[in-house]
N, C-alpha and C positions, 0 to 999 in steps of 0.2 A: 187467577193464580193465588195460592195460599202464601201469605205475607210471611209465613214462618217456615216456608219450604226448605231453606237450607237447615233448620234444626231437626227436620224430621227423618232425613236420611242422610246419615255421615259417610255412609260406604261408597265406592265408586258408583257412578252413574249406570255402568253396565250392569252392575249387580242388582238394581232395582229393575233395569230392563229385563233382565233374566227372570227375575221373581214374577213379573207381570205377563211375560211370555208364556211361562210355565202354566200360570193361572189361566190366560186365554186359551192355550192349546187343548184345554179339556174337551170342548166342543168337538172339535174337528177329529181329535184322537179317538173320542168315542164313537165316531163314523168309520174311521179308517180301519180300525182294529179289527172290526168284524166283518168287513166286506169279503175278504178271503175264504169265510166260512160260510158264506152265502148258501152255496149248495148243500153244504153238511147240514146246516140248521134246517133247511127246507125239508130234506129227507127224513130228518129226526122227527120234525114236528108236523109231518105230512101237509107241508104247505106249498102252495103255488107260488110261481115267480111273482104274481101280483100281490100276493098276500106278502111275501118278503119285501117287496118295495114298499109295502105300508109301514114296515118297521122304520124305514127311512123317512118317510113323509110325516108319520106321527111324531117323530122326533123334531123333524124341521117345523112343523107347524106349532108344537109345544114351544120351541125356541122362539118362534116369531111372536107368538102371543105373549109370552111372560116379558119378552124384551121391552114391551111397553110400560113394564113396572119397575124392572131392576135400577134402571137409571134414576127414575123419579122417587123411588124409595132411597136410593143412595143420597139424592139431594137433600132428603129431610132427615133420615136416620144416620147417615154417614157411610163411608164406603166400607168400612170392616164388617159391620153386622151383615150387611147384604151379601158380601163374599162368603163368608163363613157359612151363611144359613145355605146358600145355594150349593156349596161345595157338600155339606151334610146331607142334603136331599139327595144329590147325584149320587153320592155312596149309597145310601139306602135303595135307590132306584137300580143300581148297578147289581145290588144283592137279590134284588127282585128278579131281574133278568137272568141271572144266573141260575136262579131257582125255578124258572118258568117252564111249564110242562105242556103248554099249548101256544099256538101262533097268537091266540087272543091276549093272553097274559104276556107275552113277549112285546106285542105293540104297546099294550098298556103301560108297561114299565120303561119302554122306549120313550113314550110321550112324556114320562115323569122325568126322564133323564133329560129331554129337550127343554122342559119348563125350568130346570134349574142350572142348565150349564152356560146360559147366557149372562149370567151374573158376572163370570169371569171376563168375558169379551168386552162386555158393555161398561162395567165399572173400571176396568183396567185403562181404557181410553180416557175417562174422566181423570184418573188419578194422575196420568200423564201431564194431562193440561193444568192440574192442580198444582203440579210440582215444577214445572219448567215453562220459561217464555217461549214464543214460537219457534225460532230456529232451532234452538235446543229441545224443543218438544218433537220436532220433525225428526231429528237425529235419533231420539230415544224410540220414537214410534218406528222408525226403520229398524233399530236393533232389535226391539220387540219382534217385528215381522221375520228377522233374520232367525232368532232363536225359535220363534214359533214355527217356523218352516220346517224344524227337524222333526217335530213330532209326527205330521202326516208321512214323513218318509219311513220312520221308523215303525209307527203303528202298524202297517199290514205287514212288515217283516215278522213283528211279534204275534200278531194275530194268525198269521199262516202257520208260524212255528208252534204255538199253543193248540191250534187245532189239529195239525198233523200228529203231534206227538202226545196230545192228551185228548180233549174234546171241546166242542164249542162253549160248553158251561164255563171252562179255564178262562175263557177270553173274559168274561163278565166278572169273575171272580178277580181276575187281574185289574180290571178298571175299579173294582171296589178298593182293592189296595191302594190304587193311584189316588183314589178319593181320599182315604185316610191319610197318606203321606202329605197331600197338598192341604188338607185341613190343618193338619199340625204346623207346616211349614208357614202357612200364611197368618195363623193365629201367634206364632211366635215372632215373625218377621214384619208383617205388613202394617205400616202405620196408618193411621187415621189422617187423610190428607185433607179432609173437607174442613174448612176453619168454621169456626162457630158462627162467625158474621155472615156466613155464606149459605148458611142452611135455611132451606126452604119450609114454610108451615106445611104440614101435610093434611090435607083436607081434598075431597073430591073436587070441589069448586075450583080451588087453586090448580089442582093437577089438570082438570079439563080445561082450564085458561091456557095453561102452559102448551097442552097439546095443540089447542086450536090455533094459537099464536104462530107454531111452527108449522103445523099441517097446513094452514091456509097461506104460508110464505112460499110462492111458487119457486124462489131461488133455491130455497132449503131442498125442496122436493126434487129438483132437477139436480142438485148436487149429490144428493142420496142416490138418484137413479144412476148418475155417472160413475159413482163409486161401485154400487152394489149390483147391478145388473150385468156389468162386463164380467165380473167375476163368474157368473154362470157359463160364460164361454169356456172356462176351463174345468168348473165344477161338473158341468154335464158330462165330462169323459170319466171324472171320478165316480160320479153316480152310476154310469154305465159301465164301470170297470169289468164286471163279470161278464157282460157280453163283449165289449169291446177287447179287452185282452184276451179271454178266454175263447170265443167263438170266431171273431175276426181276425186276430193276431196269432192265435193258436199257442199262447203262453199257458204254462202250468200256474196254479195258484201260488206256489212258491216262487215263481218268477215276477209276479206282479210288482215287486219291489223296484223293478226298473224302471217302471212308469211312473212310481211315486218319487223315486230319487231324481229323476230328471225333472219332474215337474216342480218338486220342492226346490230343487236347485235354481230353477227359474226364478221362483219367488224370492229366494235368499239373494240371488245376485241382484235382482230389480230394487229389493230393499236396501241392500248395501250401497247400490248406486245412487238411491234416492236420499240416503242419508249423507252421502259425499256431496250430493248438490245442494244441500240444505244451506241457505245464506249466500249461495252463489249465483245462482240463476233464479229468476222469477217463478214462483208457483205456476203462473200461467204457461211458461214454456215447458215447464217439467211434465206437466199434464198433457200438452200438446204431443210432446215426444212420446210419452207412454202410449198414446192412442195412435200415433203414426206406427209404431213397433207392432201394436194389435192388429191395425188394419192390414199392413203388409202381410204379416205371417197368415192371416185369416184366409186373405187371398190365395196365397200360395197353398194353404192346405186344402181349400176346395178345389183348385185346379188339380193338385196331385191326386185327391181321391177320386177324380173322374178320369184321370188318365192313367192311374196304374192300380194294381192290386194292392189291398193292404198289406202293409208287412212292417213288422217292429223295426226294421233297419231304417225305416224313414218316417213312419207314423207318428213316433214319439216326440221327435224334435219340435214340430209346429207347437205343440202344446207346452212344451217347456218354455220356448221363445215368446209364445202369447203370455205365460205366467210372469216372464221378466217384465214385460211391457205394462201389465196390470200393477204389479208390486212396485214399480218405479214411480207411478202417480197416485196409487191409493192414499199413503200416507199424507199427502199434500192435501188432497180433497177432504179427507177426513178432518184435519185441522181446520179447514175453512168451515166445514159443517159445525164444529164444537164452538168456533169463535163468532158464530153467528148468534148464539146464545150463552154469553159468558157467565151468566148468573145461574143458568138451568144446565149445565155441561151435561149433567148425568142424564137429564130429560133429551137432549139432544142427541146424545148417543144412542139412548133407547129407541128414538124414533127412527134414526138412521138404520139401526139395526134391524129394527121390525120391517123396513121396506126391503133391505137386502135379503133377510131371512125368509119373508113371505115369497119374494121371488124364487128363492132355493127350494121352498117347501112345493110351489106349483111346479118347477122343474122335475122334482124328484118323484111327486106324485101322479103327475099328468103328462109330463112333455118327455122326460127320459124313456118311459115305457114305450113311447110311440116311435122314438127314433133311433133307439139303442141297437136295434138289428140291421141298420144300414150305416156304413160308414159316410157315405156321402150325406144322408140326412144329418149325421152328427155334425159334419162340417159345415153344412148350411145353417142349422141352428145356432152353432156356435158364433158364426159370423153375424148372425141375426142379433144376437145378445149384444155383442160388441157395439153394432150399430146403434142400439137403443142409447147406450151409455155416450156414444159419439154425437147423437143428435141432442141429447139432454146438455153435454157440454157446450155444445155450439149455439145453443139457444141461451145458456147462461152468459157466453160472451157476447152475444148480440144484444142482449137486454141490459145486461150490466156489466159493461166493457171494463170496469174497474176491477173487477173480481180477479185476485190473482196476481196484479201487476206489481206490487211492492215486494221488494226482498225483504224478509223478517229480519229483526236485528238479532244478532247472536246472544242478546241476554236481555 
């Protein structure tokens, strides 16, 4: 924690949480905004469904690759320069997407967007731990998740409206404008939270040593899997939204917002409950409750999909409840991950994000196209992702039973 933290931000804690949430929402916002325009973009650029899926996978793999460096760079050069550079590149890439005349150009600029947007998510986590002790950090992390959850709910509504009333190019011009506003806001408001005494020398040997120390730590890897892989139990449905919502549930593009509102409401509710639980129950117990919720609702979702025809009246609720369970536990696991390397929190946040986003990229590029045309396959794949996280957490508890047993102090 930065010893001068109380001097860096004198406004209310929720205001910093809001700024970091807006910064972190850039990644999911740039995904969800253009999903309602999938079919229109494919028709305009004469692209196949597989090629359109590549616009997602290129973004996610770019995000995963650059996450290796965002946090490490912020440990050496500071949080502000990395954030401002990332937003600037995102803005230029969004402009490139808007001007694209072929599917190849769109895939390229989407990849460039992915390379840049991770800076907000990765660095914002490190900023939180720079500024707050454990229990307060969990509350702020939960507040960030609540605010952050608004973006994916609003994004498809905005994207659908722009596509229907203008055209698909307007979606990316809108993202260009968002990038400009975010750059100005962070330039004016975001403090440098990395203390001079905590800066790490930037050289390849030092960087590789840090990655090796964390990457070779089985507890770190298992915790990263426990937080990142279950997310795909929900994210799979987001990636499959055109088929899941349009083909199976027979919703119009302008009705997709119901799915996003319910899912994000689950995330916001789980994050709010997580913040309320901070300092009251042990992290271990909170994580267990999150997995219990996801396990029960996943089993019910599988059963329902085998017993009934898919219908929006019931098919959206299990995803929202699953999201609640994930958001209830993930702030706690994230803090456990960051505190495993207190002197290199940026690097730890990077490596955690790489593991999660690599899984996201595999799901987008390979798994979602295989299962999106069957609601039963979607339900089974979703519970499988949750199971990977559950097994990872069970192994952590068996090998390192002290993990998450202590209730963090409030200050």
